[in-house]
C-alpha positions as CSV (number, residue, x, y, z in Angstrom):
1,M,-9.5,13.6,7.0
2,R,-9.2,11.0,9.8
3,R,-6.4,8.5,9.2
4,E,-6.9,4.8,9.8
5,R,-5.7,3.4,13.1
6,V,-2.6,1.2,13.0
7,L,-3.2,-2.5,13.6
8,I,-1.4,-4.5,16.3
9,S,0.2,-7.9,15.9
10,A,1.2,-9.8,19.1
11,H,4.6,-11.2,18.3
12,R,5.9,-14.7,19.0
13,C,2.7,-16.5,20.2
14,E,4.1,-20.0,20.5
15,T,1.6,-21.7,22.8
16,L,-2.2,-21.9,23.0
17,A,-1.9,-19.9,26.2
18,D,0.0,-17.2,24.3
19,I,-2.7,-17.0,21.7
20,E,-5.4,-16.8,24.4
21,A,-3.6,-14.0,26.1
22,A,-3.2,-12.0,22.9
23,V,-6.8,-12.4,21.9
24,A,-7.9,-11.3,25.4
25,L,-6.0,-8.1,25.0
26,G,-7.9,-7.3,21.8
27,V,-5.0,-7.3,19.3
28,D,-5.9,-7.4,15.7
29,H,-3.4,-10.1,14.6
30,V,-1.7,-13.0,16.3
31,E,1.8,-13.7,15.0
32,I,2.9,-17.3,14.8
33,D,6.2,-18.7,13.4
34,V,5.7,-21.9,11.4
35,H,8.3,-24.6,10.7
36,R,7.8,-27.9,8.8
37,R,9.2,-31.0,10.4
38,A,10.9,-33.9,8.7
39,D,7.6,-35.8,8.7
40,G,5.9,-33.0,6.8
41,S,3.8,-31.7,9.7
42,F,3.8,-28.0,10.6
43,V,4.4,-26.7,14.1
44,V,4.5,-23.3,15.8
45,D,8.0,-22.5,17.1
46,H,9.9,-19.2,16.8
47,D,13.4,-20.6,16.9
48,G,12.7,-24.2,15.9
49,T,13.9,-25.5,19.3
50,L,10.8,-26.3,21.3
51,P,10.6,-30.0,22.4
52,S,6.8,-30.2,22.2
53,P,5.6,-27.3,20.0
54,T,2.0,-26.5,19.3
55,T,0.6,-28.0,16.2
56,Y,-0.2,-25.6,13.4
57,E,-3.8,-27.0,13.2
58,D,-4.4,-26.3,16.9
59,A,-3.0,-22.8,16.6
60,L,-5.3,-22.0,13.6
61,A,-8.3,-23.4,15.5
62,A,-7.5,-21.2,18.5
63,I,-7.3,-18.1,16.3
64,N,-10.2,-18.8,14.1
65,G,-13.0,-16.1,14.4
66,R,-11.2,-14.3,17.2
67,A,-8.3,-12.5,15.6
68,R,-6.5,-12.4,12.3
69,L,-3.4,-14.4,11.6
70,H,0.1,-13.0,11.0
71,L,1.8,-16.0,9.6
72,D,5.6,-15.7,9.7
73,L,7.1,-18.5,7.6
74,K,10.2,-20.2,8.9
75,V,10.1,-23.0,6.4
76,T,13.1,-23.8,4.1
77,E,11.3,-24.6,0.9
78,A,8.9,-22.6,-1.3
79,D,6.4,-25.5,-1.6
80,A,6.1,-25.6,2.2
81,A,5.5,-21.8,2.2
82,V,2.6,-22.3,-0.2
83,E,1.2,-25.3,1.7
84,A,1.3,-23.4,5.1
85,S,-0.4,-20.4,3.5
86,R,-3.0,-22.6,1.9
87,R,-3.9,-24.3,5.2
88,A,-4.2,-20.9,6.9
89,V,-6.5,-19.6,4.2
90,E,-8.7,-22.8,4.3
91,A,-9.0,-22.5,8.1
92,L,-9.5,-18.7,8.5
93,G,-10.3,-17.2,5.1
94,P,-8.0,-15.0,3.0
95,E,-9.3,-11.8,4.6
96,A,-8.0,-13.0,8.0
97,V,-4.5,-14.0,6.9
98,L,-1.3,-12.1,6.0
99,V,2.0,-13.8,5.3
100,T,5.6,-12.6,6.0
101,T,9.0,-14.3,5.2
102,L,12.6,-13.4,4.8
103,E,12.9,-15.4,1.6
104,D,12.3,-13.7,-1.8
105,D,11.5,-17.0,-3.5
106,H,8.9,-17.9,-0.9
107,V,7.2,-14.5,-1.4
108,R,7.1,-15.2,-5.2
109,A,5.7,-18.7,-4.7
110,V,3.0,-17.6,-2.3
111,R,2.0,-14.6,-4.5
112,D,1.8,-16.8,-7.6
113,W,-0.4,-19.3,-5.8
114,S,-2.6,-16.5,-4.3
115,D,-3.0,-14.7,-7.6
116,A,-3.9,-18.0,-9.4
117,E,-6.6,-18.6,-6.8
118,G,-7.8,-15.0,-6.9
119,L,-7.2,-14.5,-3.2
120,G,-5.4,-11.1,-3.1
121,L,-3.4,-12.3,-0.1
122,L,-1.0,-9.8,1.5
123,V,2.5,-11.3,1.3
124,G,5.5,-9.4,2.7
125,L,9.2,-9.6,2.2
126,S,10.8,-8.9,5.6
127,L,13.8,-6.6,5.8
128,G,16.2,-6.4,8.7
129,R,17.4,-10.0,9.0
130,S,20.3,-10.9,11.2
131,V,23.6,-11.0,9.2
132,R,25.5,-13.0,11.9
133,G,27.6,-15.7,10.3
134,M,27.5,-14.2,6.8
135,S,30.6,-13.2,4.9
136,L,31.4,-9.5,4.7
137,A,30.3,-9.4,1.0
138,R,27.0,-11.1,1.8
139,R,26.4,-8.7,4.7
140,I,27.0,-5.7,2.4
141,W,24.6,-7.1,-0.2
142,V,21.9,-7.8,2.3
143,R,22.0,-4.4,4.0
144,T,22.3,-2.5,0.6
145,F,19.2,-4.2,-0.8
146,E,17.3,-3.6,2.5
147,L,17.9,0.1,2.3
148,L,17.2,0.0,-1.5
149,P,14.6,-2.7,-1.7
150,G,12.8,-1.8,-4.9
151,L,14.4,-4.4,-7.2
152,R,13.8,-7.2,-4.6
153,Y,10.2,-6.3,-4.1
154,R,9.5,-6.1,-7.8
155,V,11.1,-9.5,-8.5
156,A,9.5,-11.2,-5.5
157,G,6.1,-9.6,-6.1
158,A,5.7,-8.5,-2.4
159,N,2.6,-6.4,-1.9
160,L,3.4,-5.7,1.7
161,V,6.5,-3.9,3.0
162,V,7.8,-5.5,6.2
163,A,10.8,-3.9,8.0
164,N,12.6,-3.7,11.3
165,H,11.5,-0.4,12.9
166,W,15.0,1.1,12.5
167,L,15.2,0.3,8.8
168,A,11.7,1.7,8.4
169,R,12.8,5.0,9.8
170,F,15.8,5.0,7.4
171,G,14.0,5.1,4.2
172,V,11.9,2.0,4.0
173,A,8.7,3.7,5.3
174,A,9.2,6.3,2.5
175,F,9.6,3.4,0.0
176,A,6.3,2.0,1.2
177,R,4.5,5.3,0.8
178,R,6.1,5.9,-2.6
179,T,5.1,2.5,-4.0
180,R,1.7,2.6,-2.3
181,R,2.3,-0.6,-0.4
182,P,1.1,-1.1,3.2
183,L,3.8,-1.0,5.9
184,L,4.3,-3.6,8.6
185,V,6.9,-2.6,11.2
186,W,8.6,-5.0,13.6
187,T,9.4,-5.5,16.5
188,V,8.3,-2.3,18.3
189,D,8.5,-2.7,22.1
190,T,9.3,0.6,23.8
191,E,6.7,3.2,24.7
192,E,8.5,5.9,22.7
193,S,8.7,3.8,19.6
194,L,5.1,2.6,20.0
195,H,3.9,6.2,20.2
196,H,5.8,6.9,17.0
197,W,4.6,3.9,15.0
198,L,1.0,3.8,16.3
199,R,0.2,7.3,15.2
200,P,-2.8,6.9,12.8
201,G,-1.7,6.6,9.2
202,R,2.0,6.0,10.0
203,A,2.0,2.3,9.4
204,F,-0.5,-0.4,8.5
205,L,0.5,-2.8,11.2
206,V,3.0,-2.9,14.1
207,T,4.3,-6.2,15.6
208,T,5.2,-6.1,19.2
209,N,6.3,-8.2,22.2
210,E,4.4,-5.8,24.4
211,P,0.8,-6.0,23.1
212,A,-0.8,-4.7,26.3
213,L,1.3,-1.6,26.2
214,A,0.7,-1.2,22.5
215,V,-3.1,-1.4,22.9
216,R,-2.9,1.2,25.7
217,V,-0.7,3.5,23.6
218,R,-3.0,3.2,20.6
219,D,-6.0,4.1,22.6
220,E,-4.3,7.4,23.5
221,W,-4.5,8.5,19.9
């Protein structure tokens, strides 16, 4: 039986030019990181440091009908997570949107909203966050529940497993298979790792900073 091909998400598309380049390569998803400013507006900015970031509305318009959206939420409050997700769905349709976040309560809020609206949105809890600046106890807690994520996923309601590619190799991919959740792996940039993760059936989606290389590697399968 032929396995389904792995989808590709172009990571860190911050400008309209980034989006255009990703779409031109033929990626399946364009990944944008969304922050909410003090005035309530949403902008596209990976680190929250750009002086003149692209507006969320402009990014959605550039993606609409040309690729699917991988929305990585960098907001600080659950209501902002829901609002950003709602705007994406209104602009693109639920079938063209998936949502990822590091925050358990944001997953829960977006899933509750999605379920109430009957959308069936894919919402993933991302594993593999930086632990810099955390206390030793907090670091141990974070890494333990990343390698053993079952409880967090059940409580948050995540229906998409999202993991750093090294964590995915160390048990998280097996967790996704065991619980029958699709697997999104980030951020896969080397040719060797792309060959591994783009093998048909190995993952649902791979996020990469090297979308041109990823498309070429996938075409070899």
